[in-house]
KETORPA-398206 format. One record per residue (C-alpha): x, y negated, z. Coordinates in steps of 0.02 Angstrom, whole numbers, padded with zeros to 5 digits, always signed. Last residue first. Layout:
# KETORPA-398206
XYZ;...
***
This chain:
# KETORPA-398206
-00439-01559+05028;-00541-01602+04857;-00650-01760+04892;-00851-01710+04924;-00980-01721+04831;-01147-01772+04930;-01248-01601+04997;-01420-01598+04923;-01526-01483+05022;-01653-01614+05060;-01675-01610+04864;-01711-01438+04868;-01858-01440+04987;-01986-01494+04856;-01925-01363+04728;-01962-01230+04816;-01797-01132+04884;-01700-01024+04737;-01693-00839+04823;-01506-00811+04847;-01370-00759+04741;-01202-00681+04832;-01062-00781+04795;-00893-00734+04704;-00738-00833+04657;-00637-00835+04506;-00488-00965+04466;-00445-01051+04302;-00322-01178+04344;-00308-01345+04252;-00359-01469+04401;-00492-01340+04431;-00589-01216+04310;-00727-01102+04377;-00786-00919+04334;-00913-00865+04455;-00916-00646+04486;-01104-00628+04555;-01155-00532+04706;-01345-00496+04716;-01431-00520+04832;-01582-00595+04750;-01619-00527+04581;-01518-00623+04453;-01635-00684+04314;-01619-00884+04395;-01450-00826+04384;-01423-00839+04214;-01570-00967+04186;-01499-01080+04305;-01309-01060+04179;-01418-01061+04026;-01496-01221+04094;-01315-01298+04128;-01252-01291+03957;-01125-01169+03865;-01093-01041+03986;-00976-00881+03955;-01018-00708+04015;-00885-00636+04134;-01000-00613+04275;-01036-00794+04237;-00923-00914+04163;-00869-01092+04134;-00903-01168+04291;-00816-01337+04312;-00781-01401+04463;-00784-01565+04501;-00894-01553+04665;-00840-01397+04739;-00862-01204+04757;-00778-01122+04900;-00921-00976+04891;-01009-01035+05063;-01036-01170+04973;-01097-01083+04818;-01193-00974+04895;-01305-01118+04983;-01272-01184+05171;-01274-01374+05096;-01299-01386+04913;-01176-01409+04786;-01139-01566+04676;-01112-01610+04503;-01039-01455+04450;-00974-01476+04269;-01035-01345+04179;-00948-01248+04041;-00852-01257+03888;-00688-01337+03840;-00629-01367+03662;-00604-01562+03702;-00463-01499+03832;-00500-01571+04001;-00444-01777+04040;-00618-01791+04158;-00642-01923+04050;-00610-01827+03888;-00688-01678+03934;-00865-01781+03976;-00836-01842+03777;-00834-01669+03735;-00990-01606+03823;-00992-01529+03985;-01172-01480+04032;-01223-01548+04187;-01214-01480+04374;-01324-01459+04513;-01272-01280+04608;-01374-01200+04764;-01322-01013+04694;-01504-00985+04644;-01605-00803+04604;-01787-00797+04578;-01926-00777+04689;-02086-00871+04579;-02234-00900+04720;-02387-00812+04759;-02313-00661+04779;-02372-00542+04684;-02493-00661+04564;-02370-00787+04562;-02211-00676+04517;-02326-00583+04386;-02392-00752+04300;-02191-00816+04305;-02118-00659+04210;-02258-00673+04080;-02231-00874+04054;-02039-00830+04034;-02092-00686+03901;-02217-00778+03833;-02111-00929+03784;-02159-01096+03850;-02201-01204+03705;-02133-01370+03639;-02203-01478+03506;-02122-01577+03363;-02199-01636+03201;-02237-01822+03254;-02404-01792+03364;-02460-01955+03471;-02381-02058+03605;-02280-02175+03482;-02104-02117+03511;-02149-01936+03525;-02081-01750+03577;-02217-01641+03616;-02263-01560+03774;-02334-01376+03857;-02409-01258+03736;-02407-01088+03818;-02331-00959+03704;-02321-00821+03600;-02507-00745+03621;-02566-00613+03515;-02715-00660+03370;-02624-00577+03259;-02556-00735+03160;-02452-00772+03321;-02533-00861+03440;-02487-01029+03553;-02620-01037+03697;-02670-01186+03782;-02576-01258+03946;-02566-01430+03873;-02675-01455+03712;-02782-01603+03810;-02644-01729+03727;-02596-01671+03554;-02490-01504+03496;-02502-01495+03303;-02418-01324+03254;-02229-01386+03211;-02141-01284+03330;-02006-01280+03466;-02025-01147+03585;-01954-01192+03726;-01830-01117+03866;-01816-01239+03995;-01778-01217+04165;-01778-01411+04270;-01934-01474+04172;-01954-01598+04035;-01782-01671+04009;-01736-01584+03848;-01619-01492+03907;-01654-01336+03817;-01712-01277+03659;-01727-01082+03656;-01803-01053+03477;-01813-01157+03318;-01964-01214+03215;-02100-01086+03243;-02216-01119+03089;-02368-01210+03103;-02581-01224+03125;-02676-01332+03192;-02842-01250+03303;-02983-01340+03415;-03093-01304+03565;-03182-01460+03595;-03161-01667+03588;-03086-01660+03754;-02923-01761+03676;-02846-01606+03631;-02939-01412+03666;-02851-01285+03665;-02793-01181+03522;-02605-01161+03427;-02581-01047+03287;-02421-00984+03233;-02333-00913+03072;-02145-00855+03098;-02040-00955+03021;-01890-00961+03172;-01937-00787+03260;-02059-00772+03418;-02139-00577+03392;-01964-00512+03477;-02002-00599+03631;-02163-00506+03650;-02356-00536+03617;-02483-00541+03778;-02671-00522+03713;-02801-00633+03787;-02898-00598+03923;-03102-00607+03875;-03234-00615+04031;-03379-00541+04062;-03402-00581+04235;-03363-00748+04311;-03249-00791+04454;-03099-00909+04428;-02927-00887+04492;-02795-01033+04414;-02589-00975+04392;-02468-01133+04372;-02333-01163+04256;-02213-01299+04225;-02053-01211+04254;-01963-01276+04394;-02132-01316+04457;-02193-01157+04468;-02377-01154+04536;-02488-01034+04639;-02671-00943+04655;-02735-01122+04623;-02941-01102+04642;-03052-01142+04502;-03232-01173+04502;-03328-01102+04338;-03406-01154+04184;-03504-01046+04050;-03515-01129+03881;-03440-00981+03769;-03288-01062+03746;-03274-01075+03938;-03241-01217+04041;-03150-01218+04210;-03148-01364+04344;-03036-01406+04453;-03048-01533+04623;-02926-01597+04716;-02800-01619+04574;-02627-01665+04635;-02550-01552+04487;-02675-01474+04406;-02618-01507+04198;-02435-01538+04264;-02431-01352+04322;-02459-01289+04142;-02577-01153+04116;-02615-00974+04153;-02784-00908+04215;-02821-00752+04318;-03004-00704+04296;-03022-00520+04329;-03030-00509+04145;-02824-00549+04124;-02742-00689+04044;-02849-00804+04022;-02761-00967+03942;-02779-01142+03989;-02818-01308+03942;-02805-01499+03977;-02918-01622+04058;-02912-01798+04176;-03007-01863+04293;-02981-02007+04417;-03084-02030+04563;-03066-02200+04636;-03086-02246+04841;-03057-02410+04874;-02976-02479+05048;-03063-02607+05159;-02980-02787+05168;-02860-02811+05341;-02941-02830+05517;-02902-02994+05609;-03078-03005+05630;-03140-03043+05471;-03168-03215+05482;-03023-03257+05594;-02908-03162+05455;-02976-03298+05320;-02795-03396+05344;-02696-03240+05360;-02743-03189+05202;-02708-03335+05095;-02565-03270+05038;-02644-03120+04962;-02653-02968+05057;-02634-02815+04946;-02807-02710+04924;-02772-02506+04975;-02821-02407+04822;-02852-02213+04887;-02869-02101+04752;-02951-01952+04731;-02900-01824+04602;-03029-01724+04482;-02981-01596+04351;-03040-01521+04206;-02978-01373+04114;-03037-01316+03945;-03028-01122+03913;-02927-01014+03775;-02979-00836+03790;-03124-00845+03672;-03012-00932+03551;-02885-00763+03542;-02967-00638+03435;-03078-00747+03322;-02907-00872+03299;-02811-00715+03234;-02959-00657+03127;-03009-00807+03055;-02806-00853+02997;-02870-00829+02823;-02775-00824+02648;-02642-00700+02724;-02499-00716+02657;-02483-00638+02463;-02366-00502+02414;-02337-00529+02233;-02333-00366+02112;-02194-00268+02030;-02070-00399+02098;-01919-00426+02013;-01765-00389+02088;-01679-00495+02185;-01516-00555+02143;-01334-00579+02231;-01209-00674+02167;-01035-00641+02111;-00948-00786+02024;-00812-00778+01915;-00690-00917+01913;-00692-01036+01744;-00809-01026+01594;-00805-00829+01553;-00892-00782+01385;-01015-00656+01431;-01146-00770+01481;-01159-00845+01305;-01252-00698+01254;-01334-00756+01080;-01220-00891+01008;-01074-00824+01088;-01087-00670+01029;-01136-00697+00874;-00993-00824+00847;-00848-00680+00928;-00948-00568+00795;-00876-00696+00663;-00713-00705+00729;-00694-00539+00747;-00746-00517+00551;-00633-00665+00493;-00496-00566+00582;-00527-00397+00513;-00528-00484+00346;-00379-00543+00346;-00275-00415+00394;-00346-00311+00251;-00303-00459+00143;-00105-00444+00219;-00110-00250+00178;-00164-00281+00013;-00034-00398-00008;+00102-00294+00060;+00069-00175-00060;-00017+00028+00011;
***
């Protein structure tokens, strides 16, 4: 074969290859690499759409009869102020100050029937200071309620009514609470009658909001308005997953951020109050503040340091007996790192009184481990009187 003949064959191959490349580029441009290879995961096409529920009526029907309206009344005594002219008129009143006046303040809230024998769970702030409490059911019946017990630390209270044929709600589980879960808030906002709002779980484990001493909130965008407090947050099965408690607002109206006490915490408090009349929880007698990077700089600590700065200890408390001092940084409990003051409080609260715990503390740049015996948390009204002023290190 001559050289020229070979050259013609080679030229035909090159032209054919270029033509094939042009066709591939035109029809399947993705086969031609442009830049680095990127691997992505794509779902297989659905054989059929999986629609969500077209109605939440089943969940509402299942839960609504267990949600009640709570009406409270409180007698307030006001004493008129003595004006600047009072001494002049004193001879005409026999030297007696103006008579006190009484007025009745009322407020509205919601609650959830937890058992068919009349126990109701609500917020403590709904019934705080009330002289009379009346519960109104969805079926039109009403009954006077008595307070079984309260827990100001979690803002929960248990009431008792005596009525037949009560509908109790079904309690869900902590595993039912997930970000993105559709939830319904059922309550009696503004006293206009039972109302249902819908949203999703926006976050879980919200704490350090300054609402309660013990915080572990579900955050939701289901509207929670005044009067909803103490009402039910339920999932699409109609199961209780939280007790509506508070909103975040600048205007006083709902702005898309509401908070509910999760069912696992509510269940624990309810059982404790039913059994003991109050909540029995662990306590070591420490008041602290979460160590932020700014606070770490002020204390001349590494900015990566995490824990709780001990602001004060309580006289005769376990922490005092263990030798913890104000200014110490509590960074671990039983080897588990601490990220916030609320987490430390929850960890100790969940520990059975009488249990020994190992507390990791940072003092003057040194890490130490001290041991304390967890005690029973005293009522909040007694805690303030136990506070011990910060003392200089010896």
